[in-house]
C-alpha positions in Angstrom: 286.1 62.7 -22.7 281.9 61.9 -22.0 281.1 61.4 -25.6 283.6 59.0 -26.7 282.6 55.2 -25.9 285.2 53.3 -24.1 285.6 49.5 -23.4 284.2 49.7 -19.9 280.8 52.0 -21.2 280.4 49.4 -23.8 280.3 46.4 -21.5 277.8 48.2 -19.4 275.2 49.0 -22.6 275.3 45.2 -22.9 274.9 44.4 -19.4 272.3 46.3 -19.5 270.0 45.0 -22.0 267.7 42.3 -21.9 265.1 40.6 -24.0 262.3 41.8 -24.6 259.2 40.6 -22.6 255.6 40.4 -23.4 255.5 43.2 -20.5 257.9 45.2 -23.1 255.1 44.9 -25.8 252.2 46.4 -23.5 252.9 50.2 -24.9 250.1 52.6 -26.3 248.8 52.2 -29.7 250.9 54.9 -31.6 254.4 53.8 -30.3 253.3 50.7 -31.8 252.4 52.2 -34.7 256.0 54.5 -34.9 258.0 50.9 -33.8 256.1 49.5 -36.9 257.0 53.1 -38.9 260.7 52.6 -38.2 260.9 48.8 -38.8 259.3 48.9 -42.2 261.8 52.0 -43.3 265.1 50.3 -42.3 263.6 47.4 -44.3 262.8 49.3 -47.1 266.5 50.6 -46.9 267.9 47.5 -46.9 265.6 46.6 -50.0 267.1 49.6 -51.5 270.5 48.5 -51.0 270.1 45.3 -52.5 268.1 46.2 -55.3 270.9 48.2 -56.9 273.3 46.0 -56.3 271.3 43.3 -58.0 270.7 45.8 -61.1 274.3 46.1 -61.2 274.8 42.1 -61.0 271.6 41.4 -63.2 273.6 40.1 -66.0 275.0 37.3 -64.0 271.7 36.4 -62.4 270.2 36.0 -65.6 272.5 33.8 -67.0 272.1 31.4 -63.9 268.2 31.6 -64.8 268.5 31.1 -68.6 270.8 27.7 -68.0 268.0 25.3 -67.6 266.8 26.7 -71.4 270.9 26.7 -72.5 270.7 23.2 -71.5 268.5 21.8 -74.2 269.6 20.2 -77.5 270.0 22.9 -80.1 267.5 21.5 -82.3 264.9 23.0 -79.6 266.1 26.5 -79.7 265.6 29.1 -81.8 269.0 30.2 -83.7 269.1 32.9 -86.0 271.1 32.2 -89.5 275.0 32.0 -88.6 274.5 31.4 -84.8 276.5 29.2 -83.0 274.7 26.1 -81.7 275.2 26.6 -78.3 273.1 30.1 -78.6 270.2 30.2 -76.9 268.9 33.8 -77.0 266.0 34.8 -75.1 263.5 37.6 -76.9 261.4 40.4 -76.8 258.4 42.0 -78.7 257.7 45.1 -76.7 259.8 48.6 -76.4 260.0 48.5 -72.8 260.6 44.3 -72.5 264.1 44.9 -71.6 263.8 47.1 -69.1 261.0 45.5 -67.0 262.8 41.9 -67.4 265.6 43.6 -65.9 263.7 45.7 -63.0 261.8 42.5 -62.5 265.2 40.0 -62.3 266.8 42.6 -59.8 263.4 43.1 -57.4 263.0 39.5 -57.1 267.1 38.7 -55.7 266.8 41.7 -54.3 263.9 40.1 -52.0 265.9 36.9 -51.5 269.2 39.0 -50.8 267.7 41.3 -48.2 265.5 38.7 -46.7 267.7 38.8 -43.5 266.9 42.3 -42.8 263.6 42.2 -43.4 262.4 39.0 -41.5 264.7 40.4 -38.7 262.5 43.2 -38.8 259.3 41.3 -38.6 260.9 38.7 -36.0 261.8 41.4 -33.6 258.3 43.4 -34.1 256.6 39.9 -33.0 258.6 38.8 -30.1 257.5 40.8 -27.4 254.1 39.8 -27.9 255.4 36.1 -27.2 256.2 34.1 -24.3 259.5 32.8 -24.0 258.3 29.0 -25.0 256.9 30.5 -27.9 259.6 32.2 -29.3 261.5 29.2 -29.0 258.9 27.2 -30.9 257.9 30.1 -33.6 261.8 30.4 -34.3 262.4 26.6 -35.1 259.4 26.7 -37.2 260.6 29.5 -39.0 263.8 27.9 -39.8 262.5 24.6 -40.9 260.5 26.5 -43.5 263.2 28.7 -45.1 264.6 25.0 -45.1 261.7 22.9 -46.9 261.7 26.7 -49.3 265.0 26.6 -50.5 264.5 22.8 -50.9 261.6 23.3 -53.1 263.5 25.9 -55.1 265.7 23.5 -55.7 263.8 20.7 -56.7 262.4 22.9 -59.0 265.1 24.5 -60.6 267.1 21.4 -61.2 263.8 20.0 -62.9 263.3 22.7 -65.3 265.6 21.4 -67.9 264.2 18.8 -68.3 260.5 19.5 -68.4 261.5 22.3 -70.7 262.7 19.6 -73.3 259.6 17.6 -72.7 257.4 20.5 -73.7 258.7 21.9 -76.5 260.1 18.2 -77.8 255.9 18.1 -78.8 256.7 20.5 -81.7 258.9 17.8 -83.4 260.8 18.9 -86.6 258.9 21.5 -87.8 257.9 23.7 -84.9 260.8 25.6 -82.7 260.2 27.7 -79.9 261.5 31.5 -79.8 260.8 32.0 -76.1 259.9 35.0 -74.9 262.0 36.4 -72.3 259.3 37.7 -70.2 256.9 34.6 -69.9 260.0 32.3 -69.9 261.0 34.3 -66.3 257.8 34.5 -65.6 257.2 30.7 -65.6 260.6 29.7 -63.9 259.0 32.4 -61.3 255.7 30.4 -60.8 257.9 27.2 -60.7 260.9 28.7 -58.0 257.3 29.9 -55.6 254.9 26.8 -56.3 257.8 24.1 -55.4 259.0 26.1 -52.3 255.6 26.8 -50.8 254.2 22.9 -51.6 257.2 21.9 -49.4 256.1 24.0 -46.5 252.2 21.3 -46.7 254.1 19.3 -44.2 255.1 21.7 -42.0 251.8 22.8 -41.6 250.8 19.1 -40.7 253.0 19.0 -37.9 251.6 22.1 -36.9 248.3 21.0 -36.4 249.7 17.5 -34.5 251.3 19.4 -32.5 248.5 21.8 -31.4 245.9 18.9 -31.1 244.0 19.6 -33.9 244.4 16.2 -35.1 246.0 13.1 -34.4 248.0 11.2 -36.4 245.8 8.0 -35.9 243.5 9.8 -38.1 246.2 11.5 -40.6 247.2 7.8 -41.5 243.4 6.7 -41.8 243.2 9.2 -45.1 246.5 8.6 -46.4 245.2 6.9 -49.4 242.7 10.3 -50.5 246.0 12.5 -49.3 248.5 11.1 -51.6 245.8 11.6 -54.4 244.8 14.8 -53.6 248.8 15.4 -53.3 249.2 14.1 -57.0 246.2 16.6 -58.0 247.8 19.5 -56.5 250.6 19.0 -58.1 249.3 18.4 -61.7 247.3 21.5 -61.1 249.5 24.0 -60.0 252.4 23.7 -61.9 252.6 26.0 -64.7 254.0 23.3 -67.3 251.1 20.6 -66.6 253.6 17.8 -67.7 253.6 14.3 -66.3 257.6 14.5 -65.0 256.9 18.1 -63.6 254.0 16.5 -61.6 256.4 13.4 -60.3 258.9 15.6 -59.6 256.3 18.1 -57.0 254.0 15.3 -56.0 257.1 12.6 -55.1 259.0 14.8 -52.3 255.7 15.8 -51.0 254.4 12.1 -50.4 258.3 11.5 -48.6 257.6 14.8 -46.5 253.5 13.9 -45.8 255.3 10.4 -44.2 258.1 12.2 -41.9 255.3 14.6 -40.7 253.7 11.0 -39.9 256.4 10.0 -37.9 257.1 13.2 -36.1 253.3 13.1 -35.3 253.5 9.9 -34.3 256.4 10.3 -31.7 254.2 13.4 -30.2 251.1 11.5 -29.8 253.5 8.5 -28.0 254.8 11.6 -26.0 251.1 12.9 -25.1 250.1 9.1 -24.0 253.2 8.7 -21.5 252.8 12.0 -20.6 249.0 11.4 -19.5 246.2 13.5 -19.7 244.8 14.6 -16.0 241.7 16.9 -17.6 238.4 15.8 -16.4 237.2 16.2 -20.0 239.9 13.6 -21.8 237.6 11.2 -22.2 235.1 13.0 -23.9 234.5 12.5 -27.8 234.6 15.8 -30.0 230.5 15.6 -30.1 229.9 15.0 -26.8 229.2 17.8 -24.6 231.1 18.5 -21.1 229.3 18.8 -17.7 227.7 21.9 -16.3 227.3 21.0 -13.3 229.5 22.2 -10.6 229.8 18.8 -9.0 231.1 17.4 -11.7 233.8 20.0 -12.5 237.5 18.6 -11.1 238.6 19.2 -7.3 240.7 22.4 -7.1 243.1 22.7 -4.6 242.6 24.3 -1.3 242.0 27.9 -1.1 242.0 28.3 -4.7 239.1 29.6 -6.3 236.7 28.4 -3.6 233.5 29.9 -3.7 232.6 30.9 -0.1 230.5 28.6 2.0 227.1 29.8 2.9 226.3 30.8 6.6 224.1 28.5 8.2 220.7 30.1 8.6 219.6 31.5 12.4 216.2 32.7 13.1 216.0 36.7 13.1 217.6 38.2 15.9 218.8 34.8 17.4 221.9 37.3 18.6 224.5 39.8 18.1 226.8 39.1 14.5 229.8 39.1 17.1 228.0 36.5 19.2 227.0 34.6 16.3 230.7 35.2 14.6 232.7 33.7 17.8 233.0 37.6 18.6 234.5 38.6 16.2 233.2 42.6 15.8 234.6 42.5 12.0 232.0 40.1 10.7 228.5 41.0 11.4 225.3 39.3 10.6 223.4 41.5 8.1 220.4 39.3 8.9 
């Protein structure tokens, strides 16, 4: 039957597939919009399915997010009369807060769980407009950025308990925390997001160096100011603004920055070993390039050479065919 996929047909369809190229991206605007619509629809379907699953599993996710607060001593957590010392209940003070808290947890978890789907759709939409080497480099940077973001979120999660203990400990014996569940989750979300994005800064520095915007020598000359600014940034962006959280964010950023300098140093040495054949390689950043064509680099024979001017001849000195060696296709228009 013609409609049944046989192994031979499946093999033929796989062989006929090829990687989309820049030529494939040259389509009308309506085709681009239609493809974007389809990919957004697929990403939304994947997100909706993940949201339903995460909404069902929300109690387990909530217990995982609440674990740093539960690790605090019982003296720093409010426990109602008759409650066990291990009780670490969070409270809500609005009618809709219970539903919004559960919905917020489900949406955030669904965005993480469905990330392979919408990242693939985004990558498939962008890839046809890139060359082969651009795809390789962009895919490498995307993979490294995901690893760095996950590492930053890992650091944030395991510093939450110490940061909460330090902040809630300022109350002493006379004050006990009664944490709002909505505010606690907003704090945890901000910490995970800030740490994850901050760990991307060294990757940005590496990309600027590979693109030739900055050199390692220039970055090393700014090292003291950059380390100072890193800790100022860590002190400002962290929601808790306590010294421990500032150090937990600042020290890994400094270490990753030094790793970025090592990668930039290797890239600069590779460029120096390869050499730069450009006639403008020795020019400074504030020095203008010559505009005279005589100073332009020599070109290969027959490539982009302007036509040489024919020797001037008096008017009526002869016919065009005689002047051009008898070639009737070149006539003297003078």
